[in-house]
N, C-alpha and C positions, 0 to 999 in steps of 0.2 A: 474548512476552518469556521467559516460563518455559521454553517449548519451546526457545528458542535457547540458554538457559543450560544445559539438559540436554544439548544437542548438543555444546556446547563441552566440558562435563564429560566426556562419553563419548568424544569424539574426541581430547581432549588430556589424558586422565587421567594419563599419565606426567608431563607438566609440573606438574600440580597436585600429584601425589604427591611430586615432587621438591621443590616448595615447601614441603610440609608436613614433609618430612624436615629441610630446613635450619632451618625455624622451630623444630621440635622439638629439634634439637641445641642451638640457641642458648638456648632456654627451659630445657632440661635443665641447661646450664651455669649458668644463672641460679638455678635451684632449688637446685643443689648449693652454689653460693657462698652463697646466703641460708641454706641449713641449716647449713653449717659456721660461719658468723657467729653464728647463733643457738645452736649447740652450745657455742662457745666462751663466749659470754655466760652461757649457762644453767650451764656448768661453774663459772665463777668465782662467779656468784651463789649457786649450791648450795654451794660451798665456804665462802663467807662465812657462810651459814646454818649450816653443819655446825660451823664454828669457834665461832660464838656469841661468848661473852665469853672463849673460850679463846685461847691463843697457842701456835702450833706451833713448835718448835724442831728444826731439822734440820741436819745437816752442811752446810757452806757450799758443797760441791761436789755437792750432791744435785740431780739433775735433776728439778724438780717436775712437769714434764709426764709423765715416766716414773713418778714417785712416785704421782701420782693416776691413772695408767693401770695400776696394780698391777704395775709393772716396777721392781725394785729392784736397785741395783748394789752396788758395794763401798765406798759412803761410810758411815762409822760414827762414833759418838761413844763415849766411855768410859762404863761403867755407873754411875760416881760422879757424873755430870753432874746428875742430879736433886737430890742432896744439896748440890752446889756452888751450884746455883740457889737452893735454899732458904736457904742461909747467905749469899747475897749481899746487897747493898744493896736489891735488888728483892724479897728473900724476904719482907718484911713484908706485901707485897701478894698473895702467892701463897697460895691456898687449895687449889687442885687441882694436884697434881704426879704426872703418870702417864707413866712411860717405856714404850717400845714398841719391838719389833723386828719388822720386816717383811722378808719374803724370799721367794724362789721355789724350788720343788722340783718334781720330776717324778715322777709315778706312772703306770706302764703307758703312757708316751708322752704323758700329759696334763699340761699345765702346772698346777701347784698354788700357790696363794698361802697362805704361812703367816703368821699374825698372832700375835705373842707379846705378851701383856698380862695382867697380874694382876687387871685390872678385869672383873667380870661373869662369872668362872668359877664354875661351880656346884659344890657339894659332891658327892662320889661315895660310894656305898656301900662299905663296908669291903673286900669282896671284889675291888673294882676298883682299890684304892689303889696296887697295885704297877704299874699301867699309867698313863702320863700321861693325864690327862683332857682331852678336846677338845670343841670345838663344831664342827660341820660344816654346810656349806651344803646346801640341798636338792638341787642338781645334782650335788654330790659324792656325797651319799648315794644318789642314783638311779644314777649311772653305775657306782659301785663296789659297789652293793648292800650298804651298810653301814647297819644299823638302830641306833636308840638302845640302848646298852648293849653293843653288839657291839664287837670289835676289829679293827683293820686295821693294815697296815704302811706306813710312810712314811719314806723314806730309811734303811731297815734297822731302824727303831725301831718296836716294837709299841705302838700307841696305842689308847685307848678313846674311842669316840664317846658322850659323856655326853648330848648333846642335839643335835637338828637345828635349825638356825637358820631362822626364818621368812624368806620371800623379802624382799629388800631391795636396791634399786637401788644403794645405796652399797656393797654387798658384792660381792666377785668371784664369778664363776660357780662356780669350783671352789676354795673357801676352807676352811681349817682354822684355828681359833682355839685357842690354848693358853696356858699360863702363860708368862711371860717366860723363866724358867730353862729350861723345856722347849724353847721355840723356839731359845734359844741353843744347846742341845745338838744339836737336829736339824739346824740350819743350820750348825753348825760354827763359831759366833761366840761363844765364851765371853767374858763381860764387856763385850759390845758391845750397843749399842742404835742405832737410826737415827731415832727420833722421841721427842719429849718434849712432852707436852701440859701446859701451865700454864694455870691459870684462877684467877679471883678477882673481887672487886667493884672494877672499875677506872674507875668512873663519873667520879671526881674527879681523875684523874691523866692525864698525858700518855702515851698508849699508845705512840706512836713512840719517845719518850724511854725508856720502860721497856724497850722491845725492844732498843734500843742498849745499855742497861746490862746486860741479860742476855747480850747477844752479847760484851760486854767480860768478863763473868764466866765465859763458857764459850767459850774460844778455838776458832776453827774451825767456828763455827755461825753460823746466820741465823735470825732470829726472823720468823715470818709471823703477822700479826694481822688482824683484820676491817678495821681502818683501811687496811692495805696492800692487802687484797683489794679493797676498794671503790675504792681508787685505781687498781688495776690494771683493775678492771672498767670504770671510766670511760675509761681509756686505750684498752682494747680495743674498746669501743663507738665511740669517736671515730675510731679508725683504720678499723674496719669500715664505719662510715657513710661516711667519706671515699672509700674504695675502692668501696663499694657504689654511690655516686652516679655514679662514673665508668663502673662496669660496667652500671648500669641504662641510662645514656645510650647506651653502645656497643651494648647489645642492642636498644634501641629503633631505632637508626640501621640496624643490620644487618637486622633483621626488616623495617623499612619498605623498605630497599633491595632486598631480595630480592623482596618483593611488587611493588614498583615495576617491577623488571626483568622479572619474569614476565608481569605484566599487559600491559606495553608490547609484549612479544613476541606475546602473544595478540591485542592490539589490531590489529596488522599483518595477522594472519591472518584475523580476523573483521570487518575494516573494512566489507566489503560487507554482511554481515548486519546490522550496526548501521545502515548506510545504508538498508536496506530497513525496519527498524523505524522509523526517522526518517521515511521517505517515507509509511508507512501511519498517521502520527499519533502515534507514541510520543513523549511529552514529554522535555525534557531531564532532568527529575527521575527519570523511569523508566529512562533510559539510564544516568544515574549510579548509580541503585540497582542496576542490573544489574552494574555494575563493582564496586560496594561489596560485593555478595553474593559474588562470586567471591573477592574479597580476604578477606572475613570467614570463608569456608569454610576457606581455607588458614591464616588466622591462628588461628581457634578450634581447628581440628583439630590444628594444629601445637602449640598451647599445651597442650592436654590431653595429647597424645602426649609432649611434653617433660616435663610433670609426672609422668606415668606412668614415664618413663624416669629422671628425675632423682631422684625420691624414694628408690627403693631403692639407686641408686648413692651418694647422700648418706650413707645409713645405713651402707652397706658401707665407704665411705672413712673415716667417723668411727670405726667399730669397728676397722678394720684399722690405720689409720695414726695415730689420735689416742687410741684406747682409750675413746672416749665413745660413749654410746648416744644416738642422736638419730634421729627420723623426721620427715619433712616431712609435717605433718598436713593433713588435708583443708581446713583453713582457708586454706592457701596456694594451693589450686586455683583459687578464684575470682579472686583478685588476678592469678595468672599468666594465666588465660584472659582476663581483662579487659584486661591489658597487651598480650597478643598480638593481641587484637581491635582495640584502639586503634591499635597500631602498623601493622596491616594496612590500617586505614582511612586512616592518614596516607600509606602507600605507595600506596594507590589513588587518592588526591586528584588527582594530575596527570593520570593516564590517564582518570579519570572527566571531568575538566574538558575534555580534549581530545576524547574521544568524544561528549560531549554537544553539541559545536559542529561536528560533521561535516556537510558539505554532502551531502545525499542524492543529488543528481545526479552529483556527482564520485565519490561512493562506489560508485554503480551502474555507472559506467563501467569500474571496476576489475574485472578477471577474475582 
């Protein structure tokens, strides 16, 4: 039985290889879809945690996907909106009122994210006060050889690197943080902001109603709160699960169909060998096992290959097109391999049933 299996694998390796490739492509698509779904879910979940009890106010035409991907357009709010929010009917509930200006710049061909905020900026020694103080990310410091205390040029303005920020997944790779006024100057946006963080103890009030009140007080804005993020998260998860179910079923059918077709092709070629096995006493169970092993090899190899192909592709797609960082972890390998193996066994069921009932006499007559 084992010798016959090896003979088939050796003689028909191209057919088996083709089956593995097809299964791998289907599994890779499955891994990419699952990773993208998880990335979207994690992104919303992370943003909800990041907001905490805060509320984010942005221009109504701000693209939030771009916003959270560190890509900022030309949507702005007046600089006096923080004061207007504080003086509104909702002002009594506001304890944190922090405006910010985010923007994009270019330094030596590298995209730089500029973060303007007066919160968290350190004091600088007197001899550095004539240069705007900034905080820079580790990758920015490494790429442009900027050390703490040294100066550098961005958008034609000489800046001082007061400190290097520790690595944080929430920060851009090449980011510069500075005061709001300095950011407005460097980005050429005087009197403009594009984000306003509001916070307070809102346990006993209607958060959506508070958001609507703030939006009325600040024309041309939209309020984003944890309640809204959680609602969005539930909606995303529901949609992803709905489409995932269809995708999983399609993947199962395709893999099973490929295995079924290839094994049926092999059955016609090796019908005589199976007849010999039956004639010398091979049981129906052994013949079925022979068929399932072939299918299992294609399914398992295709599943592992698909994971190895899909995981880096998913990461690339997330980084390039969605600005999110995600990787298909090793915990996804076992389910993927298991699904591939299960699908291959389903595809092998019909050929196995047929082969196990071959009449040895009729099979041996075939040449």
